[in-house]
TILUM-463242 format. One record per residue (C-alpha): y, z, x; residue in three letters. Coordinates in Angstrom, 2 decimals, padded with zeros to 5 digits, m for minus. Layout:
<recs>
<rec c2="Y" c3="Z" c1="X" code="ALA"/>
...
</recs>
This chain:
<recs>
<rec c2="m032.15" c3="m026.33" c1="m047.47" code="MET"/>
<rec c2="m029.82" c3="m026.67" c1="m050.43" code="THR"/>
<rec c2="m026.05" c3="m026.56" c1="m050.01" code="ASP"/>
<rec c2="m026.06" c3="m023.21" c1="m051.82" code="VAL"/>
<rec c2="m028.33" c3="m021.62" c1="m049.20" code="VAL"/>
<rec c2="m026.30" c3="m023.11" c1="m046.33" code="VAL"/>
<rec c2="m023.10" c3="m021.73" c1="m047.85" code="GLU"/>
<rec c2="m024.65" c3="m018.28" c1="m048.35" code="TYR"/>
<rec c2="m025.93" c3="m018.10" c1="m044.76" code="LEU"/>
<rec c2="m022.48" c3="m019.10" c1="m043.53" code="GLY"/>
<rec c2="m020.92" c3="m016.29" c1="m045.56" code="ALA"/>
<rec c2="m023.55" c3="m013.85" c1="m044.29" code="LEU"/>
<rec c2="m022.64" c3="m014.68" c1="m040.72" code="GLN"/>
<rec c2="m018.85" c3="m014.67" c1="m041.24" code="ALA"/>
<rec c2="m018.52" c3="m011.61" c1="m043.47" code="GLU"/>
<rec c2="m021.31" c3="m009.35" c1="m042.23" code="ARG"/>
<rec c2="m021.78" c3="m010.59" c1="m038.68" code="GLY"/>
<rec c2="m025.48" c3="m011.19" c1="m039.28" code="ALA"/>
<rec c2="m027.48" c3="m011.77" c1="m036.10" code="SER"/>
<rec c2="m029.11" c3="m015.09" c1="m035.25" code="ARG"/>
<rec c2="m032.56" c3="m013.56" c1="m035.83" code="ASN"/>
<rec c2="m031.56" c3="m012.34" c1="m039.31" code="THR"/>
<rec c2="m030.07" c3="m015.72" c1="m040.21" code="LEU"/>
<rec c2="m033.18" c3="m017.56" c1="m039.02" code="ASN"/>
<rec c2="m035.46" c3="m015.22" c1="m041.00" code="ALA"/>
<rec c2="m033.36" c3="m015.59" c1="m044.18" code="TYR"/>
<rec c2="m033.23" c3="m019.37" c1="m043.68" code="ARG"/>
<rec c2="m037.03" c3="m019.54" c1="m043.57" code="ARG"/>
<rec c2="m037.41" c3="m017.19" c1="m046.53" code="ASP"/>
<rec c2="m034.93" c3="m019.01" c1="m048.77" code="LEU"/>
<rec c2="m036.28" c3="m022.42" c1="m047.80" code="THR"/>
<rec c2="m039.74" c3="m021.23" c1="m048.85" code="ASP"/>
<rec c2="m038.33" c3="m019.96" c1="m052.15" code="PHE"/>
<rec c2="m036.55" c3="m023.25" c1="m052.93" code="THR"/>
<rec c2="m039.77" c3="m025.14" c1="m052.20" code="GLN"/>
<rec c2="m041.56" c3="m022.86" c1="m054.65" code="PHE"/>
<rec c2="m038.89" c3="m023.61" c1="m057.27" code="LEU"/>
<rec c2="m039.12" c3="m027.36" c1="m056.65" code="ASN"/>
<rec c2="m042.86" c3="m027.18" c1="m057.32" code="ALA"/>
<rec c2="m042.04" c3="m025.42" c1="m060.62" code="GLN"/>
<rec c2="m039.31" c3="m027.96" c1="m061.40" code="HIS"/>
<rec c2="m036.71" c3="m025.18" c1="m061.40" code="ARG"/>
<rec c2="m033.34" c3="m024.89" c1="m059.67" code="SER"/>
<rec c2="m031.72" c3="m021.90" c1="m057.98" code="LEU"/>
<rec c2="m029.17" c3="m021.65" c1="m060.78" code="HIS"/>
<rec c2="m031.78" c3="m021.62" c1="m063.55" code="ARG"/>
<rec c2="m034.05" c3="m018.83" c1="m062.35" code="VAL"/>
<rec c2="m035.11" c3="m015.89" c1="m064.49" code="GLY"/>
<rec c2="m036.83" c3="m012.61" c1="m063.63" code="PRO"/>
<rec c2="m040.22" c3="m014.14" c1="m064.47" code="ASP"/>
<rec c2="m039.72" c3="m016.84" c1="m061.85" code="ASP"/>
<rec c2="m038.95" c3="m014.20" c1="m059.21" code="ILE"/>
<rec c2="m042.03" c3="m012.18" c1="m060.19" code="VAL"/>
<rec c2="m044.16" c3="m015.34" c1="m060.01" code="GLY"/>
<rec c2="m042.89" c3="m016.04" c1="m056.51" code="TYR"/>
<rec c2="m043.64" c3="m012.49" c1="m055.36" code="LEU"/>
<rec c2="m047.15" c3="m012.76" c1="m056.78" code="ASP"/>
<rec c2="m047.57" c3="m015.95" c1="m054.74" code="LEU"/>
<rec c2="m046.45" c3="m014.13" c1="m051.60" code="LEU"/>
<rec c2="m048.93" c3="m011.33" c1="m052.18" code="ARG"/>
<rec c2="m051.71" c3="m013.85" c1="m052.75" code="SER"/>
<rec c2="m050.88" c3="m015.28" c1="m049.32" code="ARG"/>
<rec c2="m051.55" c3="m011.85" c1="m047.86" code="GLY"/>
<rec c2="m047.97" c3="m011.07" c1="m046.80" code="LEU"/>
<rec c2="m047.41" c3="m007.49" c1="m045.68" code="ARG"/>
<rec c2="m045.14" c3="m005.22" c1="m047.76" code="PRO"/>
<rec c2="m042.48" c3="m005.35" c1="m045.03" code="ALA"/>
<rec c2="m042.42" c3="m009.16" c1="m045.20" code="SER"/>
<rec c2="m042.24" c3="m009.15" c1="m049.00" code="VAL"/>
<rec c2="m039.42" c3="m006.60" c1="m048.85" code="ALA"/>
<rec c2="m037.46" c3="m008.88" c1="m046.52" code="ARG"/>
<rec c2="m037.94" c3="m011.83" c1="m048.91" code="ARG"/>
<rec c2="m036.62" c3="m009.68" c1="m051.75" code="ILE"/>
<rec c2="m033.62" c3="m008.71" c1="m049.61" code="SER"/>
<rec c2="m032.89" c3="m012.38" c1="m048.92" code="ALA"/>
<rec c2="m033.12" c3="m013.28" c1="m052.62" code="LEU"/>
<rec c2="m030.94" c3="m010.37" c1="m053.67" code="ARG"/>
<rec c2="m028.30" c3="m011.34" c1="m051.15" code="GLY"/>
<rec c2="m028.31" c3="m014.96" c1="m052.29" code="LEU"/>
<rec c2="m027.98" c3="m014.14" c1="m055.98" code="TYR"/>
<rec c2="m025.29" c3="m011.52" c1="m055.41" code="LYS"/>
<rec c2="m023.39" c3="m014.20" c1="m053.53" code="HIS"/>
<rec c2="m023.79" c3="m016.66" c1="m056.42" code="LEU"/>
<rec c2="m022.67" c3="m013.97" c1="m058.87" code="LEU"/>
<rec c2="m019.52" c3="m013.25" c1="m056.83" code="ARG"/>
<rec c2="m018.76" c3="m016.96" c1="m056.66" code="GLU"/>
<rec c2="m019.00" c3="m017.26" c1="m060.44" code="GLY"/>
<rec c2="m021.97" c3="m019.61" c1="m060.28" code="ALA"/>
<rec c2="m024.15" c3="m017.24" c1="m062.36" code="LEU"/>
<rec c2="m023.64" c3="m014.92" c1="m065.30" code="ARG"/>
<rec c2="m026.56" c3="m012.65" c1="m064.51" code="ARG"/>
<rec c2="m028.48" c3="m011.72" c1="m061.38" code="ASP"/>
<rec c2="m032.22" c3="m012.42" c1="m061.88" code="PRO"/>
<rec c2="m033.10" c3="m009.97" c1="m059.09" code="THR"/>
<rec c2="m031.21" c3="m006.92" c1="m060.45" code="GLU"/>
<rec c2="m034.33" c3="m005.09" c1="m061.67" code="HIS"/>
<rec c2="m036.59" c3="m005.96" c1="m058.76" code="LEU"/>
<rec c2="m038.19" c3="m003.12" c1="m056.85" code="GLU"/>
<rec c2="m039.06" c3="m003.64" c1="m053.21" code="ALA"/>
<rec c2="m042.58" c3="m002.57" c1="m052.19" code="PRO"/>
<rec c2="m042.83" c3="000.71" c1="m050.35" code="ARG"/>
<rec c2="m042.90" c3="000.16" c1="m046.62" code="ARG"/>
<rec c2="m045.02" c3="002.48" c1="m044.59" code="SER"/>
<rec c2="m043.36" c3="003.06" c1="m041.24" code="ARG"/>
<rec c2="m045.79" c3="003.07" c1="m038.35" code="ALA"/>
<rec c2="m045.16" c3="005.44" c1="m035.49" code="LEU"/>
<rec c2="m043.57" c3="003.65" c1="m032.54" code="PRO"/>
<rec c2="m045.74" c3="002.83" c1="m029.54" code="ARG"/>
<rec c2="m044.55" c3="004.56" c1="m026.38" code="THR"/>
<rec c2="m045.54" c3="004.90" c1="m022.75" code="LEU"/>
<rec c2="m046.11" c3="008.13" c1="m020.90" code="SER"/>
<rec c2="m043.55" c3="008.99" c1="m018.24" code="ARG"/>
<rec c2="m046.03" c3="007.97" c1="m015.56" code="GLU"/>
<rec c2="m046.85" c3="004.65" c1="m017.22" code="ALA"/>
<rec c2="m043.15" c3="003.87" c1="m017.77" code="ALA"/>
<rec c2="m042.46" c3="004.55" c1="m014.08" code="ALA"/>
<rec c2="m045.40" c3="002.36" c1="m013.01" code="ALA"/>
<rec c2="m044.19" c3="m000.48" c1="m015.25" code="LEU"/>
<rec c2="m040.60" c3="m000.33" c1="m014.03" code="VAL"/>
<rec c2="m041.66" c3="m000.22" c1="m010.37" code="GLU"/>
<rec c2="m044.21" c3="m003.05" c1="m010.67" code="ALA"/>
<rec c2="m042.21" c3="m006.23" c1="m009.80" code="PRO"/>
<rec c2="m042.77" c3="m007.82" c1="m006.40" code="ASP"/>
<rec c2="m039.62" c3="m007.06" c1="m004.39" code="LEU"/>
<rec c2="m040.48" c3="m009.53" c1="m001.61" code="THR"/>
<rec c2="m039.12" c3="m012.27" c1="m003.90" code="HIS"/>
<rec c2="m035.49" c3="m012.36" c1="m005.14" code="PRO"/>
<rec c2="m036.73" c3="m012.76" c1="m008.70" code="ARG"/>
<rec c2="m038.60" c3="m009.48" c1="m008.32" code="GLY"/>
<rec c2="m035.32" c3="m007.68" c1="m007.65" code="VAL"/>
<rec c2="m033.89" c3="m009.16" c1="m010.83" code="ARG"/>
<rec c2="m036.97" c3="m008.21" c1="m012.83" code="ASP"/>
<rec c2="m036.95" c3="m004.66" c1="m011.45" code="ARG"/>
<rec c2="m033.27" c3="m004.35" c1="m012.44" code="THR"/>
<rec c2="m033.98" c3="m005.61" c1="m015.97" code="VAL"/>
<rec c2="m036.78" c3="m003.08" c1="m016.44" code="LEU"/>
<rec c2="m034.77" c3="m000.22" c1="m014.94" code="GLU"/>
<rec c2="m031.86" c3="m000.95" c1="m017.26" code="LEU"/>
<rec c2="m034.02" c3="m001.31" c1="m020.38" code="LEU"/>
<rec c2="m035.70" c3="002.03" c1="m019.72" code="TYR"/>
<rec c2="m032.45" c3="003.74" c1="m018.67" code="ALA"/>
<rec c2="m030.47" c3="002.70" c1="m021.75" code="THR"/>
<rec c2="m032.91" c3="002.04" c1="m024.59" code="GLY"/>
<rec c2="m031.21" c3="m001.28" c1="m025.30" code="MET"/>
<rec c2="m032.76" c3="m003.85" c1="m027.58" code="ARG"/>
<rec c2="m033.94" c3="m007.06" c1="m025.92" code="ALA"/>
<rec c2="m031.09" c3="m009.05" c1="m027.49" code="SER"/>
<rec c2="m028.54" c3="m006.48" c1="m026.30" code="GLU"/>
<rec c2="m029.82" c3="m006.63" c1="m022.74" code="CYS"/>
<rec c2="m029.80" c3="m010.43" c1="m022.69" code="LEU"/>
<rec c2="m026.29" c3="m010.49" c1="m024.16" code="GLY"/>
<rec c2="m024.74" c3="m008.30" c1="m021.45" code="LEU"/>
<rec c2="m021.89" c3="m009.91" c1="m019.52" code="THR"/>
<rec c2="m020.56" c3="m008.83" c1="m016.14" code="LEU"/>
<rec c2="m017.58" c3="m007.24" c1="m017.92" code="ASP"/>
<rec c2="m019.91" c3="m005.09" c1="m020.02" code="ASP"/>
<rec c2="m021.11" c3="m003.17" c1="m016.97" code="VAL"/>
<rec c2="m019.03" c3="m000.33" c1="m015.53" code="ASN"/>
<rec c2="m021.03" c3="001.18" c1="m012.68" code="LEU"/>
<rec c2="m018.13" c3="003.30" c1="m011.47" code="THR"/>
<rec c2="m017.97" c3="005.16" c1="m014.79" code="ALA"/>
<rec c2="m021.75" c3="004.86" c1="m015.28" code="GLY"/>
<rec c2="m022.10" c3="003.02" c1="m018.59" code="TYR"/>
<rec c2="m022.73" c3="m000.35" c1="m020.21" code="VAL"/>
<rec c2="m021.20" c3="m001.75" c1="m023.39" code="VAL"/>
<rec c2="m023.96" c3="m002.89" c1="m025.77" code="CYS"/>
<rec c2="m023.27" c3="m005.30" c1="m028.61" code="THR"/>
<rec c2="m025.81" c3="m004.47" c1="m031.30" code="GLY"/>
<rec c2="m026.57" c3="m005.44" c1="m034.87" code="LYS"/>
<rec c2="m023.57" c3="m006.59" c1="m036.88" code="GLY"/>
<rec c2="m021.73" c3="m007.12" c1="m033.56" code="ARG"/>
<rec c2="m021.09" c3="m003.39" c1="m033.34" code="LYS"/>
<rec c2="m020.41" c3="m002.17" c1="m029.83" code="GLN"/>
<rec c2="m021.36" c3="001.16" c1="m028.27" code="ARG"/>
<rec c2="m021.24" c3="002.78" c1="m024.85" code="LEU"/>
<rec c2="m024.56" c3="003.79" c1="m023.31" code="VAL"/>
<rec c2="m024.80" c3="005.85" c1="m020.10" code="PRO"/>
<rec c2="m026.63" c3="004.36" c1="m017.12" code="VAL"/>
<rec c2="m028.42" c3="006.71" c1="m014.74" code="GLY"/>
<rec c2="m028.06" c3="006.61" c1="m010.97" code="GLY"/>
<rec c2="m031.40" c3="004.89" c1="m010.33" code="GLU"/>
<rec c2="m030.68" c3="002.00" c1="m012.70" code="ALA"/>
<rec c2="m027.09" c3="001.70" c1="m011.43" code="ALA"/>
<rec c2="m028.40" c3="001.44" c1="m007.87" code="GLN"/>
<rec c2="m030.65" c3="m001.48" c1="m008.83" code="TRP"/>
<rec c2="m027.86" c3="m003.25" c1="m010.71" code="VAL"/>
<rec c2="m025.69" c3="m003.02" c1="m007.58" code="ARG"/>
<rec c2="m028.48" c3="m004.43" c1="m005.43" code="ARG"/>
<rec c2="m029.14" c3="m007.27" c1="m007.90" code="TYR"/>
<rec c2="m025.44" c3="m008.17" c1="m008.06" code="LEU"/>
<rec c2="m025.15" c3="m008.07" c1="m004.28" code="ARG"/>
<rec c2="m028.37" c3="m009.78" c1="m003.18" code="GLU"/>
<rec c2="m029.98" c3="m011.77" c1="m005.97" code="THR"/>
<rec c2="m027.58" c3="m012.93" c1="m008.66" code="ARG"/>
<rec c2="m025.36" c3="m014.92" c1="m006.24" code="PRO"/>
<rec c2="m028.38" c3="m017.05" c1="m005.28" code="LEU"/>
<rec c2="m028.70" c3="m018.28" c1="m008.88" code="SER"/>
<rec c2="m025.02" c3="m018.84" c1="m009.63" code="THR"/>
<rec c2="m023.95" c3="m021.13" c1="m006.78" code="ARG"/>
<rec c2="m023.61" c3="m024.13" c1="m009.09" code="VAL"/>
<rec c2="m023.27" c3="m022.55" c1="m012.52" code="ARG"/>
<rec c2="m022.39" c3="m019.08" c1="m013.73" code="ASP"/>
<rec c2="m022.82" c3="m018.30" c1="m017.41" code="SER"/>
<rec c2="m021.09" c3="m014.94" c1="m017.01" code="GLY"/>
<rec c2="m024.18" c3="m013.09" c1="m018.23" code="ARG"/>
<rec c2="m025.43" c3="m010.16" c1="m016.22" code="LEU"/>
<rec c2="m029.00" c3="m011.43" c1="m016.11" code="PHE"/>
<rec c2="m029.38" c3="m015.12" c1="m015.37" code="VAL"/>
<rec c2="m032.17" c3="m017.60" c1="m014.80" code="ASN"/>
<rec c2="m032.54" c3="m019.48" c1="m011.45" code="PRO"/>
<rec c2="m029.99" c3="m022.06" c1="m012.68" code="ARG"/>
<rec c2="m027.31" c3="m019.50" c1="m013.55" code="GLY"/>
<rec c2="m027.85" c3="m019.76" c1="m017.31" code="GLY"/>
<rec c2="m028.57" c3="m016.97" c1="m019.73" code="ARG"/>
<rec c2="m032.01" c3="m015.41" c1="m019.36" code="LEU"/>
<rec c2="m034.11" c3="m016.32" c1="m022.42" code="SER"/>
<rec c2="m035.94" c3="m013.97" c1="m024.75" code="ARG"/>
<rec c2="m039.24" c3="m015.52" c1="m023.71" code="GLN"/>
<rec c2="m038.43" c3="m014.86" c1="m020.05" code="SER"/>
<rec c2="m037.70" c3="m011.22" c1="m020.81" code="LEU"/>
<rec c2="m041.03" c3="m010.80" c1="m022.57" code="TRP"/>
<rec c2="m042.76" c3="m012.47" c1="m019.61" code="THR"/>
<rec c2="m041.08" c3="m010.04" c1="m017.20" code="ILE"/>
<rec c2="m042.36" c3="m007.06" c1="m019.21" code="VAL"/>
<rec c2="m045.88" c3="m008.46" c1="m019.65" code="ARG"/>
<rec c2="m046.27" c3="m009.36" c1="m015.99" code="GLN"/>
<rec c2="m045.02" c3="m005.93" c1="m014.92" code="ALA"/>
<rec c2="m047.48" c3="m004.27" c1="m017.29" code="ALA"/>
<rec c2="m050.32" c3="m006.33" c1="m015.82" code="ALA"/>
<rec c2="m049.31" c3="m005.48" c1="m012.24" code="ARG"/>
<rec c2="m049.09" c3="m001.80" c1="m013.21" code="ALA"/>
<rec c2="m052.61" c3="m001.93" c1="m014.65" code="GLY"/>
<rec c2="m051.54" c3="m000.92" c1="m018.14" code="LEU"/>
<rec c2="m054.08" c3="m001.78" c1="m020.79" code="ARG"/>
<rec c2="m051.91" c3="m001.29" c1="m023.86" code="GLN"/>
<rec c2="m049.72" c3="m004.08" c1="m025.19" code="ARG"/>
<rec c2="m046.18" c3="m003.59" c1="m023.87" code="VAL"/>
<rec c2="m042.97" c3="m005.22" c1="m025.10" code="SER"/>
<rec c2="m039.26" c3="m004.62" c1="m024.43" code="PRO"/>
<rec c2="m039.20" c3="m002.54" c1="m027.61" code="HIS"/>
<rec c2="m041.90" c3="m000.22" c1="m026.25" code="VAL"/>
<rec c2="m039.51" c3="000.62" c1="m023.41" code="LEU"/>
<rec c2="m036.81" c3="001.36" c1="m026.00" code="ARG"/>
<rec c2="m039.18" c3="003.68" c1="m027.87" code="HIS"/>
<rec c2="m040.20" c3="005.34" c1="m024.61" code="SER"/>
<rec c2="m036.56" c3="005.93" c1="m023.69" code="PHE"/>
<rec c2="m035.93" c3="007.76" c1="m026.99" code="ALA"/>
<rec c2="m039.20" c3="009.69" c1="m026.93" code="SER"/>
<rec c2="m038.73" c3="010.90" c1="m023.36" code="HIS"/>
<rec c2="m035.13" c3="011.96" c1="m024.03" code="LEU"/>
<rec c2="m036.22" c3="013.94" c1="m027.09" code="LEU"/>
<rec c2="m039.09" c3="015.49" c1="m025.18" code="GLU"/>
<rec c2="m036.65" c3="016.49" c1="m022.44" code="GLY"/>
<rec c2="m034.44" c3="018.37" c1="m024.89" code="GLY"/>
<rec c2="m031.82" c3="015.79" c1="m025.94" code="ALA"/>
<rec c2="m030.46" c3="016.26" c1="m029.46" code="ASP"/>
<rec c2="m031.20" c3="013.72" c1="m032.15" code="LEU"/>
<rec c2="m027.56" c3="012.78" c1="m032.81" code="ARG"/>
<rec c2="m027.01" c3="011.83" c1="m029.17" code="SER"/>
<rec c2="m030.16" c3="009.69" c1="m029.17" code="ILE"/>
<rec c2="m029.01" c3="008.06" c1="m032.42" code="GLN"/>
<rec c2="m025.68" c3="007.14" c1="m030.81" code="ALA"/>
<rec c2="m027.33" c3="005.69" c1="m027.70" code="MET"/>
<rec c2="m029.85" c3="003.65" c1="m029.71" code="LEU"/>
<rec c2="m027.17" c3="002.38" c1="m032.09" code="GLY"/>
<rec c2="m028.98" c3="003.49" c1="m035.25" code="HIS"/>
<rec c2="m026.72" c3="003.44" c1="m038.32" code="ALA"/>
<rec c2="m028.89" c3="006.06" c1="m040.06" code="ASP"/>
<rec c2="m030.28" c3="009.12" c1="m038.31" code="ILE"/>
<rec c2="m033.38" c3="008.81" c1="m040.52" code="ALA"/>
<rec c2="m034.35" c3="005.84" c1="m038.32" code="THR"/>
<rec c2="m034.07" c3="008.02" c1="m035.21" code="THR"/>
<rec c2="m036.03" c3="010.89" c1="m036.76" code="GLN"/>
<rec c2="m039.28" c3="008.95" c1="m036.49" code="ILE"/>
<rec c2="m039.40" c3="010.03" c1="m032.84" code="TYR"/>
<rec c2="m039.74" c3="013.65" c1="m033.93" code="THR"/>
<rec c2="m043.19" c3="012.76" c1="m035.31" code="HIS"/>
<rec c2="m044.52" c3="011.82" c1="m031.89" code="LEU"/>
<rec c2="m046.51" c3="014.52" c1="m030.07" code="PRO"/>
<rec c2="m044.67" c3="015.61" c1="m026.93" code="SER"/>
<rec c2="m046.38" c3="016.24" c1="m023.59" code="ALA"/>
<rec c2="m045.40" c3="019.91" c1="m023.87" code="THR"/>
<rec c2="m047.00" c3="020.18" c1="m027.29" code="LEU"/>
<rec c2="m050.18" c3="018.49" c1="m026.10" code="LEU"/>
<rec c2="m050.41" c3="020.76" c1="m023.06" code="THR"/>
<rec c2="m050.04" c3="023.83" c1="m025.27" code="MET"/>
<rec c2="m052.68" c3="022.50" c1="m027.68" code="TYR"/>
<rec c2="m055.18" c3="021.80" c1="m024.92" code="ARG"/>
<rec c2="m054.55" c3="025.22" c1="m023.40" code="ARG"/>
<rec c2="m054.96" c3="027.33" c1="m026.53" code="PHE"/>
<rec c2="m057.09" c3="025.41" c1="m029.04" code="HIS"/>
<rec c2="m060.73" c3="026.55" c1="m028.89" code="PRO"/>
<rec c2="m062.10" c3="023.05" c1="m029.43" code="ARG"/>
<rec c2="m059.61" c3="021.09" c1="m027.30" code="ALA"/>
</recs>
C-alpha cells in the first residue's frame, strides 16, 4: 500500500470509527486500485475520470457483482475526498461516478420451529455445549451481529435489568432486551462453564475459548453450523440468519418496525423495512385456507 492509502485508512478509523472488517475491505480494494494504476504507469494523484472508468470496466470484466463494484466506488470516493480535504488535489476524479444499482435480496430466515431446534441442538453433556447453547440463545434473543456478540464483555451484560449493551457499527452502543430463557442460559454458563476456561487467563469477554481468550469469528460460525447439522436443517445457516429470524419473528408477532430498528441498530429504517416483504406464517396460513389452488 502507498503512504496515502495508509494515512486515509488511519483517518477513517480515527474520525469515523470504521470497523476492522470495513478497514480490511477498503485496504484490499485500494491496494487493487493502486496495482491497476501501477500497470498503467499512473499515480493516485494523477488520476482522471477516464482512469476510474477504465478500472470499473476491468472490475466488471472480472465478473464482480454490483454490490462489490459499489463498495470499490465507495472506497475510491472516500480516498479522493480525503485527498481533496488535505489539499493534495484540486479536483475529485470520482465526483461524477454513479454506483451500480444494488438489488437487495430478501433475507434468509428460519421458521420458529427450525430456530428452536437449532438453538437447542448443542450437546449439554459437555461444558462446551453449555457455552454453545448460550451463544445461540443470546444471538436469537437479541438479534446481535456476530461481531457484536463476540465483542461482549462481562460488564455489558445486566441480567438483573434484562439487557445487554451492544457495540455496533461505528462503535455506536445500544441496549437490547434479553428474554428470560436466554438470561437463564447466560447465568448457567457464567456459573458452570466459563470459570473452567478462565482459571489461567481471563480476557474479560463474555464468551471465551477453552484458554480464556476471546472466541473467534470462525469458532462462532462453527458453533452455528454444527448446531444446524445436529438439528437436521438442510438450509445453509449463519449467525446472520439468526439475526434475520429474530427480526422476522418479532414483526410476525406484532412488534412495530421502529422498535425492531432500535434493537437491530439500523441507522435507517429503510434497512429494517425489508422484513415487511417476508411472508408471515399468519399470511401463509390464510392463503392456504382460502386460495382455491393452494
